[in-house]
mmCIF file of the C-alpha atoms, coordinates in Angstrom:
data_MODEL
# 
_entry.id   MODEL 
# 
loop_
_atom_site.group_PDB 
_atom_site.id 
_atom_site.type_symbol 
_atom_site.label_atom_id 
_atom_site.label_alt_id 
_atom_site.label_comp_id 
_atom_site.label_asym_id 
_atom_site.label_entity_id 
_atom_site.label_seq_id 
_atom_site.pdbx_PDB_ins_code 
_atom_site.Cartn_x 
_atom_site.Cartn_y 
_atom_site.Cartn_z 
_atom_site.occupancy 
_atom_site.B_iso_or_equiv 
_atom_site.pdbx_formal_charge 
_atom_site.auth_seq_id 
_atom_site.auth_comp_id 
_atom_site.auth_asym_id 
_atom_site.auth_atom_id 
_atom_site.pdbx_PDB_model_num 
ATOM 1  C CA . MET A 1 1  ? -106.975 -56.786 26.311 1.00 0.00 ? 1  MET A CA 1 
ATOM 2  C CA . SER A 1 2  ? -108.650 -59.454 24.388 1.00 0.00 ? 2  SER A CA 1 
ATOM 3  C CA . LYS A 1 3  ? -112.199 -60.670 24.489 1.00 0.00 ? 3  LYS A CA 1 
ATOM 4  C CA . VAL A 1 4  ? -112.529 -63.803 25.893 1.00 0.00 ? 4  VAL A CA 1 
ATOM 5  C CA . SER A 1 5  ? -115.558 -65.870 24.620 1.00 0.00 ? 5  SER A CA 1 
ATOM 6  C CA . LYS A 1 6  ? -117.967 -66.856 27.229 1.00 0.00 ? 6  LYS A CA 1 
ATOM 7  C CA . ASN A 1 7  ? -117.443 -70.507 25.953 1.00 0.00 ? 7  ASN A CA 1 
ATOM 8  C CA . ALA A 1 8  ? -114.000 -70.297 26.462 1.00 0.00 ? 8  ALA A CA 1 
ATOM 9  C CA . ARG A 1 9  ? -114.330 -69.714 30.336 1.00 0.00 ? 9  ARG A CA 1 
ATOM 10 C CA . ARG A 1 10 ? -115.194 -73.257 31.244 1.00 0.00 ? 10 ARG A CA 1 
ATOM 11 C CA . VAL A 1 11 ? -111.375 -73.767 32.536 1.00 0.00 ? 11 VAL A CA 1 
ATOM 12 C CA . GLY A 1 12 ? -112.364 -72.940 35.624 1.00 0.00 ? 12 GLY A CA 1 
ATOM 13 C CA . GLU A 1 13 ? -115.565 -75.332 36.165 1.00 0.00 ? 13 GLU A CA 1 
ATOM 14 C CA . LYS A 1 14 ? -116.474 -77.273 39.078 1.00 0.00 ? 14 LYS A CA 1 
ATOM 15 C CA . GLU A 1 15 ? -116.020 -80.500 39.202 1.00 0.00 ? 15 GLU A CA 1 
ATOM 16 C CA . LEU A 1 16 ? -119.049 -82.960 40.076 1.00 0.00 ? 16 LEU A CA 1 
ATOM 17 C CA . THR A 1 17 ? -118.522 -85.391 42.272 1.00 0.00 ? 17 THR A CA 1 
ATOM 18 C CA . SER A 1 18 ? -120.876 -88.130 43.493 1.00 0.00 ? 18 SER A CA 1 
ATOM 19 C CA . ARG A 1 19 ? -121.692 -89.359 47.205 1.00 0.00 ? 19 ARG A CA 1 
ATOM 20 C CA . TRP A 1 20 ? -119.301 -92.144 46.835 1.00 0.00 ? 20 TRP A CA 1 
ATOM 21 C CA . GLY A 1 21 ? -116.616 -89.964 46.229 1.00 0.00 ? 21 GLY A CA 1 
ATOM 22 C CA . GLY A 1 22 ? -116.171 -90.315 42.302 1.00 0.00 ? 22 GLY A CA 1 
ATOM 23 C CA . LYS A 1 23 ? -115.842 -87.979 39.696 1.00 0.00 ? 23 LYS A CA 1 
ATOM 24 C CA . ILE A 1 24 ? -119.542 -87.331 37.665 1.00 0.00 ? 24 ILE A CA 1 
ATOM 25 C CA . VAL A 1 25 ? -119.092 -88.023 34.154 1.00 0.00 ? 25 VAL A CA 1 
ATOM 26 C CA . MET A 1 26 ? -121.443 -86.983 31.317 1.00 0.00 ? 26 MET A CA 1 
ATOM 27 C CA . LYS A 1 27 ? -121.967 -90.077 28.775 1.00 0.00 ? 27 LYS A CA 1 
ATOM 28 C CA . GLY A 1 28 ? -123.715 -90.522 25.342 1.00 0.00 ? 28 GLY A CA 1 
ATOM 29 C CA . LEU A 1 29 ? -125.202 -93.663 23.823 1.00 0.00 ? 29 LEU A CA 1 
ATOM 30 C CA . PHE A 1 30 ? -126.723 -93.923 20.173 1.00 0.00 ? 30 PHE A CA 1 
ATOM 31 C CA . LYS A 1 31 ? -130.007 -96.068 20.648 1.00 0.00 ? 31 LYS A CA 1 
ATOM 32 C CA . ASN A 1 32 ? -133.055 -96.400 18.388 1.00 0.00 ? 32 ASN A CA 1 
ATOM 33 C CA . GLY A 1 33 ? -131.480 -93.707 16.016 1.00 0.00 ? 33 GLY A CA 1 
ATOM 34 C CA . ARG A 1 34 ? -131.501 -90.960 19.201 1.00 0.00 ? 34 ARG A CA 1 
ATOM 35 C CA . LEU A 1 35 ? -127.896 -89.908 21.129 1.00 0.00 ? 35 LEU A CA 1 
ATOM 36 C CA . THR A 1 36 ? -128.876 -90.259 24.885 1.00 0.00 ? 36 THR A CA 1 
ATOM 37 C CA . TYR A 1 37 ? -127.098 -88.846 27.550 1.00 0.00 ? 37 TYR A CA 1 
ATOM 38 C CA . TYR A 1 38 ? -126.196 -90.353 30.846 1.00 0.00 ? 38 TYR A CA 1 
ATOM 39 C CA . ALA A 1 39 ? -124.474 -89.720 33.871 1.00 0.00 ? 39 ALA A CA 1 
ATOM 40 C CA . THR A 1 40 ? -121.633 -92.090 35.111 1.00 0.00 ? 40 THR A CA 1 
ATOM 41 C CA . CYS A 1 41 ? -119.699 -92.208 38.285 1.00 0.00 ? 41 CYS A CA 1 
ATOM 42 C CA . GLU A 1 42 ? -116.151 -92.981 37.920 1.00 0.00 ? 42 GLU A CA 1 
ATOM 43 C CA . LYS A 1 43 ? -115.262 -94.537 40.907 1.00 0.00 ? 43 LYS A CA 1 
ATOM 44 C CA . SER A 1 44 ? -118.366 -97.074 41.431 1.00 0.00 ? 44 SER A CA 1 
ATOM 45 C CA . GLY A 1 45 ? -119.691 -97.027 38.138 1.00 0.00 ? 45 GLY A CA 1 
ATOM 46 C CA . ASN A 1 46 ? -123.706 -96.254 38.939 1.00 0.00 ? 46 ASN A CA 1 
ATOM 47 C CA . LYS A 1 47 ? -124.921 -95.038 36.092 1.00 0.00 ? 47 LYS A CA 1 
ATOM 48 C CA . ALA A 1 48 ? -128.331 -92.473 36.302 1.00 0.00 ? 48 ALA A CA 1 
ATOM 49 C CA . ARG A 1 49 ? -130.001 -90.144 33.831 1.00 0.00 ? 49 ARG A CA 1 
ATOM 50 C CA . ARG A 1 50 ? -128.822 -86.738 35.280 1.00 0.00 ? 50 ARG A CA 1 
ATOM 51 C CA . PRO A 1 51 ? -125.612 -85.826 37.289 1.00 0.00 ? 51 PRO A CA 1 
ATOM 52 C CA . ARG A 1 52 ? -127.829 -85.004 40.481 1.00 0.00 ? 52 ARG A CA 1 
ATOM 53 C CA . ASP A 1 53 ? -129.345 -88.555 41.021 1.00 0.00 ? 53 ASP A CA 1 
ATOM 54 C CA . LEU A 1 54 ? -125.723 -89.369 41.809 1.00 0.00 ? 54 LEU A CA 1 
ATOM 55 C CA . MET A 1 55 ? -125.306 -86.298 44.204 1.00 0.00 ? 55 MET A CA 1 
# 
């Protein structure tokens, strides 16, 4: 039996859904010399700093 790393086990990862029924996706933006991440709802296009702000 081969050993599977903890990072390879993410196949069954849950999909986050927003309160508008769309899928929540994390995106990155390079701004002022830094990479900042934000959450986006694919259905409504709303953006927030954290995924839980869209739930």
